[in-house]
C-alpha positions as CSV (number, residue, x, y, z in Angstrom):
1,M,0.2,0.0,-0.1
2,G,3.0,2.4,-1.0
3,G,4.9,2.3,2.3
4,K,2.1,4.3,4.3
5,T,1.3,2.6,7.3
6,V,-2.4,1.6,7.8
7,S,-4.7,1.9,11.2
8,P,-5.8,-0.6,12.6
9,E,-9.5,0.9,12.5
10,V,-8.9,0.8,8.9
11,V,-8.3,-2.9,8.9
12,A,-10.8,-3.7,11.1
13,L,-13.5,-1.7,8.8
14,A,-11.7,-3.7,5.6
15,L,-13.2,-7.0,7.5
16,K,-16.3,-6.4,8.0
17,I,-17.0,-4.8,4.5
18,A,-15.4,-8.3,3.5
19,D,-17.1,-10.0,5.6
20,S,-20.3,-8.6,4.5
21,V,-19.5,-8.6,0.8
22,S,-18.6,-12.1,1.0
23,R,-21.7,-13.1,3.1
24,S,-24.2,-11.2,0.5
25,D,-22.3,-13.5,-2.5
26,I,-23.2,-16.5,-0.9
27,E,-26.5,-15.0,-0.4
28,C,-27.2,-14.0,-3.5
29,Y,-25.8,-16.3,-5.9
30,C,-26.4,-19.6,-3.7
31,L,-29.9,-21.6,-3.1
32,M,-31.1,-22.3,0.1
33,T,-31.7,-25.9,1.4
34,K,-33.4,-27.3,4.9
35,N,-31.9,-30.1,6.1
36,R,-33.5,-30.7,9.4
37,R,-34.7,-27.9,10.4
38,I,-31.9,-26.5,9.7
39,W,-31.1,-23.7,6.8
40,W,-28.1,-24.7,4.2
41,Y,-26.5,-22.5,1.4
42,D,-25.3,-24.5,-1.9
43,T,-22.2,-23.4,-3.3
44,A,-22.7,-26.2,-6.0
45,V,-25.4,-24.9,-7.6
46,A,-24.2,-21.1,-8.6
47,E,-24.4,-20.2,-11.9
48,P,-21.0,-20.5,-14.0
49,E,-20.6,-16.9,-14.9
50,D,-21.6,-16.8,-10.7
51,A,-18.9,-19.7,-9.7
52,E,-16.1,-18.0,-9.0
53,F,-17.0,-15.2,-6.6
54,V,-19.1,-17.8,-4.5
55,A,-15.3,-19.9,-4.5
56,E,-14.0,-16.6,-3.2
57,A,-16.6,-16.2,-0.5
58,V,-16.3,-19.9,0.4
59,R,-12.1,-19.7,0.9
60,Y,-12.7,-16.3,2.5
61,L,-15.2,-16.6,5.0
62,D,-13.4,-19.9,5.6
63,L,-10.3,-19.1,6.5
64,R,-11.8,-15.8,9.0
65,G,-13.5,-19.2,10.5
66,L,-16.8,-17.6,9.8
67,L,-19.0,-20.8,7.6
68,V,-19.9,-24.3,8.8
69,H,-19.8,-26.8,6.0
70,H,-22.3,-29.7,6.1
71,E,-20.9,-32.8,7.8
72,A,-22.3,-34.9,4.8
73,D,-22.0,-32.9,1.7
74,G,-19.0,-30.1,2.0
75,K,-20.8,-27.8,-1.0
76,L,-23.5,-26.6,1.5
77,V,-22.8,-24.2,3.9
78,R,-24.3,-22.3,6.6
79,F,-22.7,-19.1,8.8
80,K,-21.7,-19.0,12.0
81,K,-23.7,-17.6,14.6
82,E,-21.6,-15.3,17.1
83,G,-20.3,-17.2,19.7
84,E,-20.5,-20.3,18.4
85,A,-17.6,-23.0,18.1
């Protein structure tokens, strides 16, 4: 970033924005399915032109520890609830 130090406030805001955009990509481009009273997003059914956005969003949210993958079908995801391990 041009050698300029980025403040913690900017980093926190950038993470918040990236979290929100990634979540929105999954919500917008993936179909929801219900499994045992839990709603999941099916990341495998995104349109081909949206697949890259979805894959990037899943990777980012995984790295941030904000997604849960269905134990039987890893393409189904849900967002972790606040305080969930």
